[in-house]
C-alpha positions as a Markdown table, in Angstrom:
| # | Residue | x | y | z |
|---|---|---|---|---|
| 1 | Pro | 48.8 | 85.0 | 84.8 |
| 2 | Arg | 46.7 | 84.2 | 87.9 |
| 3 | Arg | 48.0 | 85.8 | 91.1 |
| 4 | His | 46.7 | 82.9 | 93.2 |
| 5 | Gly | 47.2 | 80.0 | 90.7 |
| 6 | Asn | 49.4 | 77.0 | 91.0 |
| 7 | Ile | 52.4 | 78.7 | 89.4 |
| 8 | Ala | 52.1 | 81.7 | 91.7 |
| 9 | Asp | 51.8 | 79.5 | 94.8 |
| 10 | Met | 54.8 | 77.4 | 93.8 |
| 11 | Leu | 56.9 | 80.5 | 93.1 |
| 12 | Lys | 55.9 | 82.0 | 96.4 |
| 13 | Thr | 57.0 | 78.8 | 98.2 |
| 14 | Met | 60.4 | 79.1 | 96.5 |
| 15 | Gln | 60.6 | 82.7 | 97.4 |
| 16 | Glu | 59.9 | 81.9 | 101.1 |
| 17 | Val | 62.9 | 79.5 | 101.1 |
| 18 | Met | 65.2 | 82.0 | 99.6 |
| 19 | Leu | 64.1 | 84.9 | 101.9 |
| 20 | Ser | 64.5 | 82.6 | 104.9 |
| 21 | Arg | 68.1 | 82.1 | 103.9 |
| 22 | Gly | 68.9 | 85.8 | 103.5 |
| 23 | His | 68.6 | 86.0 | 99.7 |
| 24 | His | 67.0 | 89.0 | 97.9 |
| 25 | Thr | 64.2 | 88.0 | 95.6 |
| 26 | Asp | 61.8 | 89.8 | 93.2 |
| 27 | Leu | 58.6 | 88.0 | 92.3 |
| 28 | Leu | 57.1 | 89.3 | 89.1 |
| 29 | His | 53.5 | 88.6 | 87.9 |
| 30 | Ile | 53.9 | 88.9 | 84.2 |
| 31 | Ala | 50.2 | 89.6 | 83.7 |
| 32 | Asp | 50.6 | 92.8 | 85.8 |
| 33 | Leu | 53.4 | 94.2 | 83.7 |
| 34 | Ser | 52.9 | 96.8 | 81.0 |
| 35 | Ile | 54.8 | 95.5 | 77.9 |
| 36 | Ala | 54.3 | 96.8 | 74.4 |
| 37 | Pro | 54.5 | 94.1 | 71.7 |
| 38 | Cys | 57.8 | 93.6 | 69.8 |
| 39 | Thr | 57.6 | 95.1 | 66.3 |
| 40 | Gly | 60.2 | 92.7 | 64.9 |
| 41 | Cys | 62.4 | 95.6 | 63.6 |
| 42 | Met | 65.5 | 93.8 | 64.8 |
| 43 | Lys | 67.2 | 97.2 | 65.7 |
| 44 | Cys | 67.8 | 95.9 | 69.2 |
| 45 | Arg | 70.3 | 93.4 | 67.8 |
| 46 | Thr | 72.6 | 96.1 | 66.5 |
| 47 | Ala | 71.8 | 98.9 | 69.0 |
| 48 | Gly | 72.0 | 96.6 | 72.1 |
| 49 | Arg | 68.8 | 98.1 | 73.4 |
| 50 | Cys | 65.1 | 98.1 | 72.5 |
| 51 | Ile | 64.1 | 101.2 | 70.5 |
| 52 | Leu | 60.5 | 101.2 | 71.9 |
| 53 | Pro | 59.7 | 103.5 | 74.8 |
| 54 | Glu | 60.7 | 102.3 | 78.2 |
| 55 | Asp | 58.3 | 99.9 | 79.8 |
| 56 | Asp | 58.3 | 96.9 | 82.1 |
| 57 | Ala | 60.3 | 94.8 | 79.6 |
| 58 | Gln | 63.4 | 96.9 | 80.0 |
| 59 | Arg | 62.9 | 97.1 | 83.8 |
| 60 | Thr | 62.6 | 93.3 | 84.0 |
| 61 | Leu | 65.7 | 92.9 | 81.9 |
| 62 | Arg | 67.6 | 95.0 | 84.3 |
| 63 | Leu | 66.4 | 92.8 | 87.2 |
| 64 | Leu | 67.4 | 89.7 | 85.2 |
| 65 | Ala | 70.9 | 91.1 | 84.5 |
| 66 | Glu | 71.5 | 91.6 | 88.3 |
| 67 | Ala | 70.1 | 88.2 | 89.2 |
| 68 | Asp | 72.3 | 85.2 | 90.1 |
| 69 | Ala | 69.4 | 82.8 | 89.4 |
| 70 | Val | 65.9 | 82.7 | 88.1 |
| 71 | Ala | 62.8 | 80.6 | 88.6 |
| 72 | Val | 60.4 | 80.9 | 85.6 |
| 73 | Gly | 56.9 | 79.4 | 85.7 |
| 74 | Ser | 54.1 | 79.3 | 83.2 |
| 75 | Pro | 50.8 | 77.6 | 82.7 |
| 76 | Cys | 50.6 | 75.6 | 79.5 |
| 77 | Tyr | 49.0 | 77.4 | 76.6 |
| 78 | Trp | 48.7 | 75.0 | 73.7 |
| 79 | Gly | 51.8 | 73.2 | 74.6 |
| 80 | Asn | 53.8 | 76.4 | 75.1 |
| 81 | Met | 54.5 | 79.2 | 77.6 |
| 82 | Ser | 51.8 | 81.9 | 78.2 |
| 83 | Gly | 51.6 | 84.6 | 75.6 |
| 84 | Gln | 52.5 | 87.3 | 78.1 |
| 85 | Leu | 55.7 | 85.5 | 79.0 |
| 86 | Lys | 56.6 | 84.9 | 75.3 |
| 87 | Leu | 56.0 | 88.6 | 74.7 |
| 88 | Leu | 58.4 | 89.5 | 77.5 |
| 89 | Phe | 61.1 | 87.2 | 76.2 |
| 90 | Asp | 60.6 | 88.6 | 72.7 |
| 91 | Arg | 61.1 | 92.1 | 74.0 |
| 92 | Met | 64.2 | 91.2 | 76.0 |
| 93 | Val | 66.1 | 89.1 | 73.4 |
| 94 | Tyr | 68.9 | 91.7 | 73.0 |
| 95 | Gly | 69.7 | 91.4 | 76.7 |
| 96 | Leu | 69.5 | 87.6 | 76.7 |
| 97 | Met | 71.8 | 86.8 | 73.8 |
| 98 | Arg | 73.8 | 88.3 | 71.0 |
| 99 | Asp | 74.4 | 87.0 | 67.6 |
| 100 | Thr | 78.0 | 86.0 | 66.7 |
| 101 | Ala | 79.5 | 87.0 | 63.3 |
| 102 | Arg | 78.3 | 83.6 | 62.0 |
| 103 | Gly | 74.7 | 84.4 | 63.2 |
| 104 | Leu | 74.9 | 81.9 | 66.1 |
| 105 | Pro | 73.6 | 82.8 | 69.6 |
| 106 | His | 76.1 | 84.0 | 72.2 |
| 107 | Pro | 74.6 | 83.7 | 75.7 |
| 108 | Leu | 74.7 | 86.8 | 78.0 |
| 109 | His | 73.8 | 85.0 | 81.2 |
| 110 | Lys | 76.3 | 82.2 | 81.3 |
| 111 | Gly | 76.9 | 80.7 | 84.7 |
| 112 | Lys | 73.4 | 81.6 | 86.1 |
| 113 | Arg | 71.1 | 78.9 | 87.3 |
| 114 | Ala | 67.4 | 78.5 | 86.4 |
| 115 | Val | 64.4 | 76.4 | 87.5 |
| 116 | Ile | 61.3 | 75.9 | 85.3 |
| 117 | Leu | 57.8 | 75.3 | 86.5 |
| 118 | Ala | 54.9 | 74.4 | 84.2 |
| 119 | Thr | 51.3 | 73.5 | 84.9 |
| 120 | Ser | 48.4 | 72.2 | 82.7 |
| 121 | Thr | 44.8 | 71.3 | 83.1 |
| 122 | Thr | 45.6 | 68.1 | 81.2 |
| 123 | Pro | 45.7 | 65.3 | 83.8 |
| 124 | Pro | 48.9 | 63.4 | 84.4 |
| 125 | Pro | 50.6 | 61.6 | 82.7 |
| 126 | Phe | 48.9 | 63.0 | 79.6 |
| 127 | Asn | 50.2 | 66.5 | 80.4 |
| 128 | Ile | 53.7 | 65.1 | 79.6 |
| 129 | Leu | 52.8 | 62.4 | 77.0 |
| 130 | Phe | 50.7 | 64.9 | 74.9 |
| 131 | Asn | 53.5 | 67.6 | 75.2 |
| 132 | Gln | 51.5 | 70.0 | 77.2 |
| 133 | Thr | 53.7 | 70.8 | 80.2 |
| 134 | Arg | 56.6 | 69.1 | 78.4 |
| 135 | Gly | 56.1 | 71.6 | 75.5 |
| 136 | Thr | 56.1 | 74.5 | 78.0 |
| 137 | Val | 59.3 | 73.2 | 79.6 |
| 138 | Arg | 60.9 | 72.6 | 76.2 |
| 139 | Ala | 60.1 | 76.2 | 75.1 |
| 140 | Leu | 61.5 | 77.7 | 78.3 |
| 141 | Lys | 64.6 | 75.5 | 78.1 |
| 142 | Glu | 65.2 | 76.8 | 74.7 |
| 143 | Val | 65.0 | 80.5 | 75.7 |
| 144 | Leu | 66.9 | 80.1 | 78.9 |
| 145 | Gly | 69.5 | 77.8 | 77.3 |
| 146 | Tyr | 70.3 | 80.1 | 74.5 |
| 147 | Ser | 70.6 | 82.9 | 77.1 |
| 148 | Gly | 73.2 | 80.8 | 79.0 |
| 149 | Phe | 71.2 | 79.7 | 82.0 |
| 150 | Arg | 71.9 | 76.2 | 83.4 |
| 151 | Ile | 68.6 | 74.5 | 84.2 |
| 152 | Val | 69.0 | 72.9 | 87.6 |
| 153 | Gly | 65.5 | 71.5 | 87.8 |
| 154 | Thr | 62.0 | 71.4 | 86.5 |
| 155 | Leu | 58.5 | 70.7 | 87.9 |
| 156 | Gln | 55.6 | 69.7 | 85.7 |
| 157 | Lys | 52.1 | 69.7 | 87.3 |
| 158 | Gly | 49.2 | 68.3 | 85.4 |
| 159 | Gly | 45.5 | 68.1 | 86.3 |
| 160 | Thr | 45.1 | 71.6 | 87.7 |
| 161 | Arg | 41.4 | 71.6 | 86.9 |
| 162 | Lys | 40.8 | 68.9 | 89.5 |
| 163 | Ser | 43.7 | 70.0 | 91.7 |
| 164 | Pro | 43.6 | 73.9 | 91.8 |
| 165 | Thr | 46.3 | 74.2 | 94.4 |
| 166 | Pro | 49.7 | 72.6 | 94.6 |
| 167 | Ala | 49.9 | 69.4 | 96.7 |
| 168 | Glu | 52.3 | 69.3 | 99.6 |
| 169 | Arg | 54.7 | 67.0 | 97.7 |
| 170 | Glu | 54.8 | 69.6 | 94.9 |
| 171 | Leu | 55.5 | 72.4 | 97.4 |
| 172 | Thr | 58.3 | 70.2 | 99.0 |
| 173 | Arg | 59.8 | 69.8 | 95.5 |
| 174 | Cys | 59.6 | 73.6 | 95.1 |
| 175 | Arg | 61.5 | 74.0 | 98.3 |
| 176 | Arg | 64.2 | 71.6 | 97.1 |
| 177 | Leu | 64.4 | 73.4 | 93.7 |
| 178 | Ala | 64.8 | 76.7 | 95.6 |
| 179 | Arg | 67.8 | 75.3 | 97.5 |
| 180 | Lys | 69.3 | 74.1 | 94.2 |
| 181 | Leu | 69.0 | 77.7 | 92.9 |
| 182 | Ile | 71.0 | 79.0 | 95.8 |
| 183 | Lys | 73.5 | 76.1 | 95.7 |
| 184 | Glu | 72.6 | 74.6 | 99.1 |
């Protein structure tokens, strides 16, 4: 949600690596997007598209469909991803997976790679022990996993209140994760 927060800085670091190696990237700030809430009508499951008027959810889904890999980051909100990110995933579900005849998920992004970044004000190691960043990572793994993405790495940063910017070791880890996304 914050343009200059830890997650944004870490994603920008990953983007720099990818751009320096000739890869196209799109960096989306979810808080800047205009996304209407999902109404839960479930018509997208049969129609294969959202029936709500076009907004940034459909535009983001088109970008995701074209992507070879994705890095998703979220600060921890009560042991989960941010509400804005959850809203986006709710609106894009029809383009992430389909239901089989038995009602089981069929992934639509099989073979794509993903990295997950999570931050929390809860200091380490309690951000993991108390399921803060761990809960965020778990929720994102569920969404991305059911969508077919293979998670190639995660980064969990706790204690953001006392450490409002990523440490150099965390940025180094982001660079490493970016190289994993592009298979270097």
